[in-house]
C-alpha positions in Angstrom: 0.0 0.0 -0.1 1.8 3.1 -1.1 1.8 6.4 1.3 -0.8 9.1 0.2 0.0 12.8 0.6 2.3 15.5 0.2 6.2 13.8 -0.2 7.6 17.0 1.2 5.0 17.4 4.3 5.9 18.6 7.5 3.5 15.8 9.1 3.9 12.4 8.7 1.2 10.0 10.2 2.3 6.3 10.6 -0.8 3.9 10.8 -0.6 0.1 11.5 -1.4 -1.5 8.4 -3.8 -1.4 5.4 -7.3 -2.6 6.6 -9.0 -5.4 5.0 -12.2 -3.7 4.2 -10.6 -0.4 4.0 -7.7 0.7 2.4 -7.1 -2.8 1.1 -10.1 -2.4 -1.0 -9.6 1.3 -1.8 -6.4 1.7 -2.2 -5.7 4.7 0.1 -4.6 4.7 3.6 -7.5 4.9 6.1 -10.2 5.1 3.2 -13.2 2.9 3.7 -12.8 2.2 7.4 -13.9 3.5 10.9 -10.5 4.8 11.7 -10.6 6.7 8.4 -13.6 8.5 9.1 -12.2 9.8 12.4 -8.9 10.7 10.8 -10.2 12.6 7.9 -12.5 14.5 9.8 -9.8 15.5 12.4 -7.4 16.4 9.6 -9.9 18.3 7.9 -10.8 20.3 11.2 -7.1 21.1 11.3 -6.2 22.1 7.8 -4.5 19.2 6.7 -7.1 18.1 4.2 -9.0 19.7 1.8 -12.3 17.4 2.8 -13.4 15.7 5.8 -14.3 12.3 4.0 -12.2 10.0 2.1 -14.3 7.5 -0.3 -12.0 6.2 -2.8 -8.5 7.2 -4.5 -10.6 9.0 -7.2 -12.4 11.3 -5.0 -11.1 14.8 -4.8 -9.3 14.8 -1.3 -6.0 16.1 -1.0 -3.6 16.4 2.0 -1.9 19.6 2.8 1.4 19.5 4.4 0.5 15.8 5.5 1.4 12.5 4.3 0.1 9.0 5.6 1.9 6.0 5.6 1.7 2.5 7.4 4.4 0.4 9.4 3.1 -2.7 7.5 2.3 -2.5 3.8 -0.2 -5.6 3.5 -3.1 -6.6 5.4 -2.0 -8.8 8.5 -3.8 -12.3 9.2 -6.3 -11.0 12.1 -5.3 -7.4 11.7 -2.2 -7.8 14.1 1.0 -8.1 12.1 3.9 -10.4 13.3 7.1 -9.3 14.0 8.7 -10.7 11.0 6.1 -8.7 8.9 6.7 -5.7 10.8 10.6 -6.3 10.1 9.9 -7.0 6.7 8.2 -3.7 5.7 10.6 -1.7 8.1 12.9 -0.7 5.3 9.8 1.1 3.3 9.1 3.0 6.6 12.9 3.8 6.9 12.9 5.3 3.4 9.7 7.4 4.2 11.4 8.8 7.2 14.7 9.4 5.8 13.2 11.9 3.3 11.9 14.1 6.2 13.4 17.5 6.8 14.3 18.6 10.2 11.4 19.8 12.3 8.8 17.5 10.8 6.4 15.6 13.1 5.8 11.8 12.9 2.6 10.9 14.2 2.4 7.3 15.2 -1.1 5.9 15.5 -0.5 2.9 18.2 2.5 1.3 19.8 3.3 -1.0 16.6 3.4 2.2 14.5 5.6 3.8 17.2 7.9 0.9 17.7 8.2 0.8 13.7 9.4 4.4 13.7 11.9 3.7 16.5 13.5 0.3 14.6 13.7 2.2 11.3 15.8 4.8 13.0 17.9 2.0 14.7 16.7 3.2 18.2 16.2 1.4 21.4 12.5 0.7 22.2 13.0 0.9 25.8 14.5 4.5 25.7 11.1 5.7 24.1 8.4 4.0 25.6 4.8 4.5 23.8 2.2 6.7 25.7 -0.8 8.6 24.3 0.3 12.2 23.6 4.1 11.4 24.4 6.3 13.3 22.7 9.8 12.8 21.8 12.7 14.6 19.9 14.5 11.9 17.8 17.2 11.7 14.9 17.6 14.9 12.6 15.5 17.1 15.0 12.2 15.1 14.2 9.6 15.0 16.7 7.9 11.7 17.3 4.3 12.2 18.8 2.2 9.2 19.8 -1.4 8.7 20.0 -3.7 5.7 20.5 -4.8 4.5 17.3 -8.1 5.9 16.0 -9.7 2.3 15.6 -13.3 1.4 16.1 -12.0 -0.5 19.2 -10.2 2.1 20.9 -13.0 4.9 20.0 -15.7 2.8 21.0 -14.3 1.9 24.4 -13.6 5.6 25.1 -9.9 4.7 25.2 -9.6 7.5 22.6 -11.9 10.0 22.3 -12.5 12.6 19.9 -11.4 15.3 22.4 -8.2 13.4 22.9 -7.6 12.9 19.3 -8.1 16.7 18.6 -5.6 17.4 21.3 -3.0 15.5 19.6 -3.6 17.4 16.4 -3.4 20.8 18.3 -0.2 19.7 19.8 0.9 19.0 16.1 -0.1 22.4 15.2 1.8 23.9 17.8 5.1 21.9 17.1 4.9 23.0 13.7 
């Protein structure tokens, strides 16, 4: 699954993997699933997107100063990638991260995305523990910001509320 958005963006969002009925079916990250509804509404609210809804690769949605990629490039069995799958796809993420300019924000949606970013940079996971709203300065003056994934499970259980998710994007805007 290719990344979507501005290749020169100052915000790179790293998700988990394409959803079977979402991105895998539509060809665009976070398009066609519950997490995408929340993500694109929030991106629009914070002026990172031209529309609040992503329906297909053929719609007119464009990202502004934002790019979306995934830690794993194919649909994992049971929506949970194995460590081997994560490591196999890490070179793609590394290439994406190496293209970032200093001062960019990497928003990791979930622990697997967070850990994948650290692996791509060769950093020790134990030195940068995942936590919602945690922020780290990492290589090349990049900012790593964590959020719980905007999945149906996390939002329906209120582990991640719309208010919490919007606070993450307010933090992104303040960093940028």
